[in-house]
C-alpha positions in Angstrom: 0.0 0.0 0.0 1.3 3.4 -1.0 2.1 5.8 1.9 0.0 9.0 1.7 1.0 12.1 3.7 -1.4 14.9 4.5 0.7 18.0 4.7 0.0 20.8 7.1 -1.9 22.8 4.5 -4.7 20.2 4.9 -5.0 20.7 8.7 -8.1 22.9 8.3 -9.8 20.2 6.2 -11.6 16.9 6.9 -9.4 14.9 4.5 -8.1 12.8 7.4 -11.6 11.7 8.5 -13.7 11.6 5.4 -13.3 9.8 2.0 -12.2 11.5 -1.2 -11.0 10.6 -4.6 -8.0 11.7 -6.7 -8.7 12.6 -10.3 -6.9 14.8 -12.9 -8.9 17.8 -14.0 -8.6 20.2 -16.9 -5.8 22.8 -16.6 -8.2 25.7 -17.0 -9.9 24.6 -13.8 -6.8 24.8 -11.7 -6.4 27.6 -9.1 -4.5 28.6 -6.0 -5.8 26.8 -2.9 -6.9 23.6 -4.7 -6.0 20.5 -2.8 -3.9 18.2 -5.1 -2.0 15.0 -4.8 1.6 14.4 -6.1 3.9 11.4 -6.2 7.4 12.0 -4.9 10.0 11.6 -7.6 12.9 13.4 -6.0 14.9 12.7 -2.9 13.7 14.4 0.3 16.3 16.6 2.1 16.3 17.6 5.8 15.6 21.2 4.8 12.7 20.1 2.7 11.0 17.3 4.6 7.3 17.2 4.9 5.3 18.9 7.6 2.2 16.9 8.5 -1.1 18.3 9.6 0.0 17.8 13.2 3.1 19.9 12.7 5.4 16.9 12.9 8.2 16.7 10.3 8.8 13.5 8.3 11.2 12.4 5.6 9.1 11.2 2.7 10.5 8.6 0.2 10.3 8.4 -3.6 7.0 6.8 -4.7 5.1 8.1 -1.7 2.1 10.3 -2.3 1.6 13.7 -0.8 -1.5 15.9 -0.6 -1.0 19.6 -0.5 -2.3 22.7 -2.2 -1.5 24.9 -5.2 -0.2 28.3 -4.3 2.5 30.9 -4.9 5.8 31.8 -3.2 8.1 34.7 -3.4 10.8 34.1 -0.8 13.8 36.5 -0.9 16.2 34.0 0.7 15.0 30.7 -0.6 12.7 30.2 -3.7 10.2 31.7 -6.0 7.5 29.9 -7.9 3.8 29.4 -8.6 1.2 26.8 -9.5 0.6 28.8 -12.7 4.2 28.0 -13.8 3.7 24.2 -13.7 4.5 22.7 -17.1 3.0 19.3 -17.8 2.8 17.1 -14.7 6.1 18.1 -13.0 5.9 20.2 -10.0 7.6 21.0 -6.7 6.8 21.1 -3.0 7.9 24.8 -2.6 7.6 24.5 1.2 7.5 21.6 3.6 3.9 22.5 4.4 2.8 21.2 1.0 2.7 24.4 -1.1 2.8 23.0 -4.6 3.9 24.8 -7.7 6.9 25.1 -10.1 10.0 26.8 -8.8 11.3 29.4 -11.2 14.1 30.9 -9.1 16.0 29.2 -6.3 18.8 30.2 -4.0 22.1 28.4 -4.7 22.8 28.3 -0.9 20.1 25.7 -0.1 19.2 22.3 -1.5 16.7 21.9 -4.4 13.1 21.5 -3.4 11.3 18.2 -3.5 10.1 17.1 -7.0 6.7 15.7 -7.5 4.5 14.4 -10.3 0.9 15.7 -10.4 -1.5 12.8 -9.8 -4.7 14.8 -9.7 -7.0 16.9 -7.6 -8.8 15.9 -4.5 -12.4 15.6 -5.6 -15.7 14.7 -4.1 -18.8 14.0 -6.1 -16.9 15.2 -9.2 -16.1 18.6 -7.6 -12.6 19.7 -6.6 -12.0 20.2 -2.9 -10.3 23.6 -2.0 -8.9 25.2 1.1 -11.6 27.9 0.9 -14.2 25.2 1.6 -12.9 25.0 5.1 -12.0 28.7 5.7 -12.8 30.2 9.0 -16.2 32.0 9.2 -17.3 34.6 11.7 -20.7 36.2 12.4 -18.8 39.0 14.2 -17.9 42.2 12.2 -15.6 43.9 14.7 -11.9 43.9 15.5 -10.8 46.0 18.5 -8.0 43.9 20.0 -4.9 45.7 21.2 -2.2 44.3 18.9 1.6 43.9 19.1 2.7 43.8 15.5 5.8 41.9 14.4 7.3 42.9 11.0 10.7 42.1 9.4 13.2 43.5 7.0 13.1 40.1 5.3 12.3 36.5 6.0 14.3 34.7 8.7 14.8 38.0 10.6 13.7 36.7 14.0 9.9 37.4 14.0 8.8 34.1 15.4 11.5 34.0 18.0 10.6 37.5 19.2 6.9 36.7 19.1 7.4 33.7 21.3 9.1 35.7 24.0 6.6 38.5 23.9 3.7 36.0 24.2 5.5 34.3 27.1 6.0 37.5 29.0 2.4 38.7 28.5 1.1 35.3 29.6 3.3 35.4 32.7 1.8 38.9 33.5 -1.6 37.2 33.6 -2.9 38.3 30.2 -4.9 36.3 27.6 -2.9 36.3 24.4 -3.7 35.0 20.9 -0.8 34.5 18.5 -1.4 34.9 14.7 0.6 34.8 11.5 -1.2 37.0 9.0 1.1 36.8 6.0 3.7 34.4 4.6 3.8 30.9 3.1 2.0 28.2 5.0 4.1 26.5 7.8 2.4 25.3 10.9 5.4 25.0 13.3 5.8 28.8 13.6 2.3 29.4 15.1 2.5 26.2 17.1 5.5 27.6 18.9 3.3 30.6 19.8 0.9 28.2 21.6 3.9 26.5 23.4 4.8 30.0 24.7 1.5 30.5 26.3 -1.0 31.7 23.7 -4.5 30.6 24.4 -5.1 30.2 20.7 -3.1 30.3 17.5 -4.3 31.2 14.0 -2.9 32.0 10.6 -3.8 32.7 7.0 -4.2 28.9 6.4 -7.2 29.1 8.7 -8.5 31.8 6.4 -8.2 29.4 3.4 -5.0 30.7 1.9 -2.0 28.5 1.1 0.2 31.6 1.1 -0.5 35.3 1.0 1.1 35.9 -2.4 -2.4 36.6 -3.7 -4.2 39.6 -5.2 -4.8 42.1 -2.4 -8.6 42.1 -2.6 -8.6 38.3 -2.2 -6.2 38.5 0.7 -8.4 41.1 2.5 -11.6 39.2 1.9 -10.0 36.1 3.4 -8.3 37.7 6.4 -11.2 39.9 7.6 -13.2 37.0 9.0 -10.1 35.7 10.7 -9.7 39.1 12.5 -13.4 39.1 13.3 -13.0 35.6 14.8 -10.1 36.7 16.9 -12.1 39.6 18.3 -14.9 37.3 19.2 -12.5 35.2 21.4 -11.9 38.4 23.4 -8.1 38.2 24.1 -6.4 40.9 26.1 -3.8 41.1 23.3 -3.0 39.8 19.8 0.6 39.2 18.9 0.4 39.3 15.1 3.3 38.4 12.8 3.4 39.7 9.3 5.7 37.3 7.5 8.6 38.6 5.4 8.6 42.4 5.1 5.8 44.8 4.3 7.5 45.6 1.0 7.4 42.1 -0.3 4.5 40.6 -2.3 2.9 38.9 0.7 0.4 41.6 1.4 2.1 42.7 4.6 1.2 46.4 4.0 -2.5 45.4 3.6 -2.3 43.4 6.8 -0.9 46.4 8.7 -3.6 48.6 7.3 -6.3 46.2 8.3 -5.0 46.2 11.9 -5.0 50.0 11.8 -5.3 51.8 15.1 -5.4 48.6 17.1 -1.6 48.4 16.8 -0.2 49.5 20.2 3.3 48.3 19.8 5.4 47.6 16.6 8.5 45.4 16.7 10.8 45.4 13.7 12.9 42.3 13.4 15.9 43.3 11.3 18.7 41.4 9.6 21.2 44.2 10.1 21.2 47.8 11.5 21.1 49.4 8.0 18.0 47.4 7.1 16.2 49.2 9.9 16.8 52.5 8.2 15.8 51.0 4.9 12.4 49.8 6.1 11.8 53.1 8.0 12.4 55.2 4.8 10.8 52.8 2.3 7.7 52.1 4.3 7.5 55.0 6.7 7.4 52.6 9.7 8.8 53.8 13.0 9.1 50.8 15.3 8.9 50.9 19.1 11.5 48.2 19.3 14.1 46.5 17.1 15.1 42.8 17.5 16.7 40.1 15.4 20.2 39.6 14.0 20.6 43.4 13.9 20.9 43.3 17.7 23.4 40.4 18.0 26.0 42.4 19.8 26.3 45.6 21.8 28.0 47.2 18.9 25.0 46.3 16.6 22.5 47.6 19.2 24.5 50.9 19.5 24.5 51.2 15.7 20.7 50.7 15.5 20.1 53.4 18.1 22.5 55.7 16.3 21.1 55.2 12.8 17.4 54.9 13.6 17.0 56.4 17.0 14.9 53.5 18.4 15.3 51.0 21.2 16.9 47.7 20.3 17.0 44.4 22.2 18.7 41.0 21.7 15.9 38.6 22.6 18.3 35.7 22.5 20.0 37.1 25.6 18.3 35.7 28.7 19.1 39.0 30.5 16.8 40.9 28.1 13.6 39.8 29.9 13.5 42.6 32.4 14.0 45.3 29.8 11.4 43.6 27.5 8.8 43.6 30.3 9.5 47.3 30.9 9.1 48.1 27.2 5.8 46.2 27.0 4.4 47.8 30.1 5.3 51.3 28.7 4.0 50.8 25.1 0.9 48.9 26.1 0.0 51.0 29.1 0.1 48.2 31.5 
């Protein structure tokens, strides 16, 4: 019997509990968010293993079948590709979460992505099954949750690490906190780490029915609004919201920030280096309350951030930072 892996993009669905069929459909019916099946033809690498619906990582083998979803990726440090670029039946798992498409540009510093052959779409009663079928709905139309916004100068700038620590400290202060990732490419373990840090609930754009947020802005806003309304209905004291990548990349980070609007009470910029802080400030007009990430790795780096940007900086990997972080949170959030 062939091994079939349900990747983490299927976690909002009922594919693990209810029957379905796999059948090829005409190319003009393909779209982002479609659940599809592929057969592994390449060799799995530790960087590109498969993330299951539980968040657990596995190493799949050639001949195994994988169910994920069509989508788009535009990662500055890793790979770029789209379901629309698939030629014939050959495709790639562009992320471990099961984001399927054809890679068109790949960093030479990391291994190639996992190769697959398209087997068909997930179908029921002759109709394709899509992520949007399971997207979160809300009968609430409000969003008034005080929000700590995490943005970055690029991917891998320390947003998730910073978010975990902030959630942990707010939780220890006795506050009900929800952790959310509003933009990026689907990967479950980031938001799961927010739950481990003390968040009462964790949500992301996958819950809104999006495989990634490299989508037209109007579609992104339409999907994310019910997610924010749902968060409001849960009545947390605070939302720690991560906007993956940077607001200038095609992940709709700028739209997410605009949707949060006046609810943002504290902005943390996670930067790759001190000069990137100035770049985001000038390019996006964003003045953070705090800078973290690799730009704060040493005292010299912190001094340079303060000199160039005139903002507080903190190395969240330093255990001694906790007292200063608590003081900053109390000040900016009015605690």
